C-alpha positions as CSV (number, residue, x, y, z in Angstrom):
1,M,0.0,0.0,0.0
2,G,3.0,2.3,0.2
3,F,3.1,3.7,-3.3
4,F,-0.6,3.3,-4.0
5,G,-1.5,5.0,-0.7
6,F,0.9,7.8,-1.5
7,L,-0.9,8.6,-4.8
8,F,-4.4,7.8,-3.6
9,V,-5.0,10.9,-1.4
10,P,-3.7,13.5,-3.9
11,L,-5.8,11.8,-6.6
12,I,-9.0,12.0,-4.6
13,I,-8.3,15.6,-3.8
14,F,-7.6,16.4,-7.4
15,L,-10.8,14.6,-8.6
16,S,-13.0,16.1,-6.0
17,V,-11.8,19.7,-5.9
18,V,-9.5,20.7,-8.7
19,A,-11.1,18.8,-11.7
20,P,-14.7,20.2,-11.1
21,L,-13.4,23.8,-10.7
22,W,-11.3,23.3,-13.8
23,V,-14.3,22.2,-15.9
24,I,-16.5,25.0,-14.5
25,F,-13.9,27.8,-15.2
26,H,-13.3,26.3,-18.7
27,Y,-17.0,26.6,-19.6
28,I,-17.3,30.1,-18.0
29,T,-14.4,31.2,-20.2
30,K,-16.0,29.7,-23.3
31,W,-19.3,31.4,-22.4
32,K,-17.6,34.8,-22.0
33,Q,-15.8,34.4,-25.4
34,M,-19.1,33.6,-27.1
35,K,-20.8,36.5,-25.4
36,Q,-18.1,38.9,-26.6
37,A,-18.3,37.4,-30.1
38,G,-22.0,38.2,-30.2
39,A,-23.5,34.8,-30.0
40,G,-27.0,35.0,-28.5
41,Q,-29.5,32.5,-27.6
42,G,-29.2,29.4,-29.7
43,Q,-26.7,31.1,-32.0
44,T,-23.2,29.9,-32.6
45,V,-20.1,31.9,-33.5
46,V,-18.9,31.4,-37.1
47,E,-16.0,33.4,-38.4
48,R,-16.6,35.6,-41.5
49,T,-14.2,33.6,-43.7
50,E,-16.0,30.4,-42.8
51,L,-19.4,32.0,-43.5
52,R,-18.1,33.3,-46.9
53,R,-16.9,29.8,-47.8
54,I,-20.2,28.3,-46.9
55,R,-22.1,30.8,-49.1
56,E,-19.8,30.1,-52.0
57,V,-20.4,26.3,-51.7
58,A,-24.1,26.9,-51.4
59,G,-24.0,29.0,-54.6
60,R,-22.1,26.3,-56.5
61,L,-24.5,23.6,-55.3
62,E,-27.5,25.7,-56.4
63,E,-25.9,26.1,-59.9
64,R,-25.4,22.3,-60.1
65,I,-29.0,21.6,-59.1
66,E,-30.3,24.0,-61.7
67,A,-28.1,22.3,-64.4
68,L,-29.5,18.9,-63.3
69,E,-33.0,20.2,-63.5
70,T,-32.4,21.5,-67.0
71,I,-31.0,18.1,-68.1
72,L,-34.0,16.3,-66.6
73,D,-36.4,18.7,-68.2
74,A,-34.9,18.0,-71.6
75,D,-34.8,14.3,-71.0
76,G,-38.3,13.9,-69.7
77,A,-40.6,16.7,-68.8
78,D,-42.7,14.5,-66.6
79,W,-40.0,13.8,-64.0
80,R,-41.3,16.5,-61.5
81,N,-44.7,14.8,-61.2
82,K,-43.3,11.4,-60.2
């Protein structure tokens, strides 16, 4: 029990005091960062560059869908009713 008993008490103290405080302060810090970035209720913080990239991808996808619809209209005009 020598070595195990030597580590057991600090481990219990760490898990019961330090670890919960660490987790609480971590999430308080994250909450303050989100608050400063302007995230409100239910909103998430997305950087402008990421938002711009998402818009570009959405635009390209919309163009592809329009091209596919044009091909399907030429191939068989009845495809929308199925």
